[in-house]
Every structure is written in C-alpha cells, then in structure tokens.
C-alpha positions in Angstrom: 15.0 -164.7 -174.4 16.2 -162.3 -177.0 14.5 -161.9 -180.3 15.4 -159.9 -183.4 18.6 -158.9 -185.0 21.0 -156.0 -184.6 19.5 -152.9 -183.0 16.0 -154.5 -183.0 16.6 -157.0 -180.3 13.7 -157.3 -177.9 14.1 -158.8 -174.5 11.1 -160.9 -173.5 10.7 -162.0 -169.9 8.2 -164.7 -168.8 5.5 -163.1 -166.7 5.0 -164.9 -163.4 1.4 -165.8 -162.6 0.9 -165.6 -158.8 -1.7 -167.8 -157.2 -3.0 -168.3 -153.7 -2.7 -171.6 -151.8 -6.2 -172.8 -152.6 -5.8 -172.1 -156.3 -2.5 -173.9 -156.5 -3.8 -176.8 -154.5 -6.8 -177.2 -156.9 -4.6 -177.1 -160.0 -2.1 -179.6 -158.5 -4.7 -182.0 -157.1 -3.6 -181.7 -153.5 -5.0 -180.2 -150.3 -4.2 -176.6 -149.3 -2.5 -178.0 -146.2 -0.1 -179.9 -148.5 0.9 -176.6 -150.2 1.5 -175.0 -146.8 3.5 -178.0 -145.7 5.7 -177.9 -148.8 6.3 -174.2 -148.3 7.2 -174.7 -144.6 9.6 -177.5 -145.6 11.3 -175.2 -148.2 10.1 -177.1 -151.3 7.9 -174.3 -152.5 8.7 -170.6 -152.4 6.2 -168.0 -151.2 6.9 -165.2 -153.7 4.7 -162.6 -152.0 2.4 -162.1 -149.1 -0.6 -159.9 -149.6 -1.6 -157.3 -147.0 -4.4 -159.7 -146.0 -1.8 -162.4 -145.2 -2.4 -164.6 -148.3 0.7 -166.5 -149.5 1.2 -166.2 -153.2 3.2 -168.7 -155.3 4.6 -168.8 -158.8 2.1 -171.0 -160.5 4.3 -172.7 -163.2 7.3 -173.2 -161.0 5.3 -174.5 -158.1 3.3 -177.0 -160.3 6.5 -178.4 -161.7 7.9 -178.9 -158.2 4.7 -180.5 -156.9 4.7 -182.9 -159.9 8.3 -183.8 -159.0 7.4 -184.4 -155.3 4.5 -186.6 -156.3 6.8 -188.6 -158.6 9.3 -189.1 -155.8 6.5 -189.9 -153.3 5.3 -192.7 -155.6 8.8 -194.2 -155.3 8.4 -194.1 -151.5 11.0 -191.4 -150.9 10.9 -189.5 -147.6 10.4 -185.8 -147.5 14.1 -185.4 -146.5 15.2 -187.5 -149.5 12.9 -185.5 -151.8 14.3 -182.2 -150.5 17.8 -183.4 -151.2 16.9 -184.2 -154.8 14.9 -181.1 -155.5 17.1 -178.8 -153.6 14.8 -177.5 -150.8 16.0 -175.9 -147.7 
C-alpha cells in the first residue's frame, strides 16, 4: 500500500506473523496433525523452518486457507477437489 502524496509517499508492507504448528492448530480449531497434513498436501506453505526443526506458517494466510478447507469439507469435497479449488500443489 502507498500512502501520502508527492515526495512524501510511504510504502507500508504487512508484517507477517509466523506461528508454529501447535499455535496455528489452536487458533484454527484443528489438530496439529491436520496442519502437518495440509502442509504435506501443499495446501499450507511452511514459510520457515527453525534450527530446531519447527515449521513456521504465515498466521493470517494459513487461517484463511484452513477456513476455506473447512468450508469445502462441510460440502463433502475430497482433499483433491479442495486442492483444485484452492490451488494447492
């Protein structure tokens, strides 16, 4: 986003909040194994791995995707059909 006029334009970028599997699972209301499964299936992107091996996810983006997946699951779509609609690998 760009704010201001003329020479005073300021470029503001959204700061990504990175969360671990357990934190994301808690906020999304799913099990940590579900988060790992979605990542394995290409629905969620691991944005970073810590030196300790923790997977980190973009909180906002991941929560939106999980919400979409839940919506599609409520309509009885398979994981393959969900991936086609969301654009997973």
